[in-house]
N, C-alpha and C positions, 0 to 999 in steps of 0.2 A: 676574587680573594674574599674570604669571609674575614668579618671583623675580629674574629677569635684566632685567625693563622698567625702564625709567628714566622718571621724573616732572619735567619741565622746572620749575624755580622759577615760571617765569612761568604754568603752568597752575594751580600753588597760589594764586599772588597772585590771578590772574583769578577763581578760585572766592571766595575770601575778599572781595574787593572788590566782587563782586557780592552776597555775604551781607550787607555790611554798606552796601550802597547807595553805594559809594564809587567806581564803575569809572573814573571820571575825575580820581582824585585831589584833589579839590576840598574835602576836609573838613579839610585842613590836615595829613595824614600823607602823606608821600613815598613813592614807590615804592621808595627805597632801604630806608626803614625796615622795610616788608614783605619785602623781600629778607633783611636782616638778621636778622628773625624765624625765616626758613625756615632759614637758616644755623645759628642758634642751636639750633633745633628738631632739625635733622641731628645735631649734636654731643652734643645731649642722648640722642640715640636710638643714639649711639656708631655711626652709619653713616659711612664713608668715602665721600662722594660726589664726591671729586676723582678718583679712580683707579678704573679698571676695568680689571681684569686678563682677557686673554683668550689662550689658546693655541692654536698651530695647528701640527700635525704637517705637515712638508713632506718629501718624498722627495730625498735627497742623493745625489749621484753619488759611488760610493767612491773611483773613481780621481782625480776631479779635485777631490773634497771641496767640491764646489758645490752 
């Protein structure tokens, strides 16, 4: 995996619910709880997953400044 690759929270939740045999959320743990655990884990790892900065250099017309 590249450092610029993203993993969706749903991919993590799918893997976890398969590991605990609760893919349909019937064991009393709602999907929102899993999402909050993913968010807490991201905060603990000090990763800012809400913002992704990308830079793009574009040519500018020096006369029109466009």
